[in-house]
C-alpha positions in Angstrom: 4.2 -17.0 -24.8 1.6 -15.9 -22.3 1.6 -17.6 -18.9 -1.9 -19.1 -18.3 -1.3 -19.1 -14.6 -1.0 -15.4 -14.5 -3.7 -14.6 -17.1 -6.1 -17.5 -17.6 -7.6 -17.3 -21.1 -11.2 -17.4 -19.9 -10.8 -14.5 -17.5 -10.2 -10.8 -17.7 -6.9 -9.2 -18.1 -5.2 -8.9 -14.7 -3.0 -5.8 -14.4 0.1 -5.7 -12.3 -0.7 -6.3 -8.6 0.7 -3.8 -6.1 1.2 -4.2 -2.4 -0.4 -1.2 -0.7 1.5 1.1 1.6 0.2 0.3 5.1 2.0 2.4 7.7 3.9 0.2 10.2 2.9 -3.0 8.5 4.1 -3.4 4.9 7.7 -2.5 5.7 10.8 -3.9 4.0 10.9 -6.8 6.5 7.3 -7.8 5.8 7.8 -7.4 2.0 10.8 -9.6 1.9 9.3 -12.4 4.0 6.0 -12.2 2.2 7.7 -12.6 -1.1 9.6 -15.7 0.1 6.5 -17.5 1.2 3.7 -16.3 -1.1 4.6 -13.9 -3.9 1.9 -12.7 -6.3 2.8 -9.0 -6.2 4.5 -7.3 -9.2 5.6 -4.3 -7.1 5.1 -2.6 -3.8 4.5 0.9 -2.6 6.4 1.8 0.6 4.7 3.4 3.6 5.2 7.2 3.3 8.2 9.2 4.4 7.2 12.7 5.6 8.8 15.5 3.8 10.6 18.0 6.1 10.2 21.7 5.6 13.5 23.0 4.3 15.5 20.0 5.5 16.0 16.4 4.7 14.5 13.8 7.0 17.0 11.9 9.3 18.8 9.0 7.7 16.8 6.4 9.8 13.7 7.4 7.8 15.2 6.0 4.6 16.0 2.5 6.0 12.8 1.1 4.6 13.6 2.0 1.0 17.3 1.2 0.9 18.0 -1.2 -2.0 19.9 -3.5 0.3 16.9 -3.9 2.6 14.6 -4.7 -0.3 16.5 -7.5 -2.1 14.2 -10.4 -2.7 11.1 -8.2 -2.4 9.0 -6.8 -5.2 10.2 -3.7 -7.0 9.5 -0.7 -4.8 8.0 2.7 -5.3 8.8 5.1 -2.4 5.9 7.3 -1.2 6.4 10.8 0.1 3.9 12.9 2.2 4.2 16.6 2.0 2.5 19.9 1.0 5.5 21.9 -0.2 6.5 21.2 -3.8 10.0 22.4 -3.5 10.8 20.3 -0.5 9.1 17.3 -2.2 11.2 17.8 -5.3 14.4 18.0 -3.4 13.7 14.8 -1.4 12.4 12.9 -4.5 15.6 13.8 -6.5 17.8 12.7 -3.6 16.0 9.4 -3.5 16.4 9.0 -7.3 20.0 10.1 -7.4 21.3 8.4 -4.3 19.1 5.2 -4.1 18.3 4.7 -7.7 14.5 4.7 -7.4 13.0 5.7 -10.8 9.6 6.7 -9.4 8.2 8.3 -6.3 4.5 8.6 -5.3 2.9 11.6 -3.8 0.5 10.7 -0.9 -2.6 12.8 -1.5 -4.9 10.4 0.3 -3.7 9.8 3.9 -6.8 10.1 6.1 -5.1 10.3 9.5 -6.5 13.3 11.4 -2.9 14.2 12.6 -1.9 14.4 8.9 -5.0 16.1 7.4 -5.1 18.7 10.2 -1.7 20.0 9.0 -3.0 20.3 5.4 -1.2 17.2 4.1 -2.5 14.0 2.6 -6.2 14.1 2.0 -6.2 17.5 3.7 -5.2 19.0 0.4 -8.0 17.5 -1.6 -10.5 20.3 -1.1 -7.9 22.9 -2.4 -7.2 22.6 -6.1 -5.2 25.8 -6.0 -2.8 24.3 -3.4 -2.5 21.1 -5.4 -1.6 23.1 -8.5 1.0 25.1 -6.7 2.5 22.0 -5.2 2.8 20.3 -8.7 4.1 23.5 -10.3 7.0 23.4 -7.9 7.4 19.6 -7.6 7.6 19.0 -11.3 10.0 21.8 -12.1 13.3 19.9 -12.3 12.0 16.6 -11.0 14.4 13.9 -12.2 12.2 10.8 -11.5 8.7 9.7 -12.5 5.9 11.0 -10.4 2.7 9.0 -9.5 -0.1 10.1 -7.2 -2.3 8.2 -4.7 -5.5 9.9 -3.6 -9.0 9.5 -2.1 -12.3 10.9 -3.3 -12.1 13.8 -1.0 -11.7 15.0 2.5 -15.3 15.4 3.6 -17.2 14.9 0.4 -16.9 12.2 -2.2 -16.9 14.7 -5.1 -14.0 16.9 -4.0 -11.4 15.0 -6.2 -13.5 15.6 -9.3 -12.3 19.3 -9.3 -8.7 18.0 -9.2 -8.9 16.0 -12.5 -8.1 19.0 -14.7 -5.3 20.0 -12.4 -3.7 16.6 -12.4 -4.2 16.3 -16.2 -1.9 19.2 -16.7 1.2 17.5 -15.3 3.4 14.5 -16.4 2.0 12.0 -13.8 2.6 8.4 -14.7 -0.2 6.9 -12.7 -3.1 7.9 -10.4 -4.2 5.4 -7.8 -7.7 6.0 -6.5 -9.0 4.7 -3.2 -12.7 5.5 -3.5 -13.5 6.6 0.0 -13.3 10.0 1.7 -10.8 10.7 4.5 -13.7 11.1 6.8 -14.7 7.5 6.2 -11.2 6.2 7.1 -11.8 2.5 6.2 -15.5 2.4 7.2 -18.3 1.5 4.8 -17.6 0.3 1.3 -15.3 1.6 -1.4 -17.5 3.4 -4.0 -16.7 1.9 -7.4 -19.2 4.1 -9.1 -17.4 7.2 -7.9 -14.1 5.6 -8.9 -15.5 5.2 -12.4 -16.6 8.9 -12.5 -13.2 10.2 -11.5 -11.3 7.7 -13.6 -13.2 8.9 -16.7 -12.1 12.5 -16.1 -8.4 11.6 -15.8 -6.0 11.6 -18.8 -3.4 9.5 -16.9 -3.2 5.7 -16.3 -5.4 4.9 -13.4 -5.0 2.2 -10.7 -7.7 0.9 -8.2 -7.3 0.5 -4.5 -9.9 -0.4 -1.8 -11.7 -3.5 -0.5 -9.9 -6.0 -2.8 -10.5 -9.0 -0.5 -11.9 -11.6 -2.8 -11.0 -13.1 -6.2 -14.5 -12.4 -7.5 -14.4 -8.7 -6.6 -10.9 -8.3 -8.1 -11.7 -10.0 -11.3 -15.1 -8.3 -11.7 -13.3 -5.0 -11.3 -10.8 -5.9 -13.9 -13.5 -7.0 -16.3 -15.4 -3.7 -15.8 -12.2 -1.6 -16.2 -10.0 -3.6 -18.6 -7.5 -0.7 -18.9 -6.6 -0.5 -15.2 -2.9 0.3 -15.0 -2.5 -1.7 -11.8 -4.6 -3.2 -8.9 -3.5 -2.3 -5.4 -4.1 -4.9 -2.6 -3.5 -4.2 1.0 -5.7 -5.4 3.9 -7.0 -8.3 1.9 -3.5 -9.7 1.4 -2.7 -9.3 5.1 -5.8 -11.2 6.1 -5.2 -13.9 3.4 -1.7 -14.0 2.0 -2.8 -16.4 -0.8 -5.1 -13.7 -2.3 -2.8 -12.2 -4.9 -1.9 -15.5 -6.4 -5.6 -16.5 -6.3 -6.5 -13.4 -8.2 -3.9 -14.2 -10.9 -5.1 -17.8 -11.2 -8.8 -17.1 -11.0 -9.3 -19.5 -8.1 -11.3 -18.9 -4.9 -9.3 -16.9 -2.4 -9.6 -19.5 0.3 -8.4 -22.3 -2.0 -4.9 -23.4 -0.9 -5.3 -22.0 2.6 -2.7 -24.0 4.6 -2.3 -23.5 8.3 1.2 -25.1 8.2 2.3 -22.6 5.5 0.9 -19.7 7.4 2.7 -20.9 10.6 6.0 -21.0 8.6 5.4 -17.5 7.3 4.6 -16.3 10.8 7.8 -17.9 12.3 9.9 -16.4 9.6 8.4 -12.9 10.0 8.7 -13.1 13.8 12.4 -14.0 13.6 13.0 -11.3 11.0 11.4 -8.7 13.2 13.5 -9.8 16.2 16.6 -9.2 14.2 15.6 -5.9 12.6 13.8 -4.1 15.4 15.5 -2.4 18.3 13.9 -1.7 21.6 13.2 -5.2 23.0 9.9 -7.1 22.9 7.6 -4.1 22.5 8.2 -3.2 18.9 8.2 -6.9 17.8 5.0 -7.7 19.7 3.4 -4.5 18.3 4.1 -5.4 14.7 3.0 -9.1 15.1 -0.1 -8.2 17.0 -1.2 -5.7 14.4 -1.0 -8.5 11.8 -3.0 -10.8 14.1 -5.7 -8.1 14.0 -6.2 -9.2 10.3 -5.9 -13.0 11.1 -8.2 -13.0 14.1 -11.4 -13.8 12.2 -9.9 -17.0 11.0 -8.7 -18.1 14.5 -11.2 -17.9 17.3 -8.5 -18.3 19.9 -6.4 -15.3 18.6 -7.2 -13.4 21.7 -4.7 -15.5 23.5 -1.9 -14.2 21.2 -3.1 -10.6 21.6 -2.8 -10.8 25.4 0.8 -12.0 25.4 3.2 -9.6 27.1 6.6 -11.3 26.5 8.2 -12.8 23.5 8.2 -16.2 25.1 4.6 -16.0 26.0 3.7 -14.7 22.6 5.5 -17.5 20.8 3.9 -20.1 23.0 0.4 -18.8 22.4 1.0 -18.3 18.7 2.1 -22.0 18.4 -1.0 -23.1 20.3 -3.2 -21.2 17.8 -1.4 -21.9 14.6 -0.4 -25.5 15.5 -3.3 -26.8 17.6 
């Protein structure tokens, strides 16, 4: 029997909701704590692991995707960033064979200038020949499922259109499209019309990612594209942790906002980071302050928290803001 809380009869079909891979933010610690307090996600994509050239990354790079670090979190899809298909295949097979992950995602959309300057991430989008050569090598003997996450292009929003026929020639299980260019970073608006154009050219299941910050936007998108394979939510869920559940239930995203519940989540996450992160106060404050960058619009006094220099000062200021 269908669960009306997940798919209200009067609304559109809501596909699986996926937590986006935000580097340095949506780590295993965050995924576990978020699931304890809010839920709403069917699976998560891990922030990328860079593929080494001719060698495996050091063991510390795998900590985030270890099964024991993800118990209690949504099922995980590791993401790999690289431009050499042979190296990608070797790492993907190791992740599958040794850690049991049935799928890996190829990051073809990272917009960071330090990444694209080396011809990785979105830096490959203007080069269909390089993408084809990569997939020829990566798919030859790959023992796990392969998905791809990409943007519309590096400089132009039509560059990925030339990749549709290339991608269609390979056994890719899902293509997630963030309809911005790398040049845009996260500025401007996601271009849903360009998403529709690229989606229509792809033979694979297609997922949407970008600007999912309100229930209305999400449900309108699902009504317009009823065959979406999944809906990826990132920054919107960081700013409002109730958003995924609200999308499912068809209720306004601010309904159910509870400062006490947010404070409990904050405290749990803060304590979890203190246990998990080495290096003293710096790494903990860095992670927490980055999250406050998303919460700041809801809390006019958030600047107090962002100025804290010690864990004790941070905790005192966070309490003042969250528990006035």
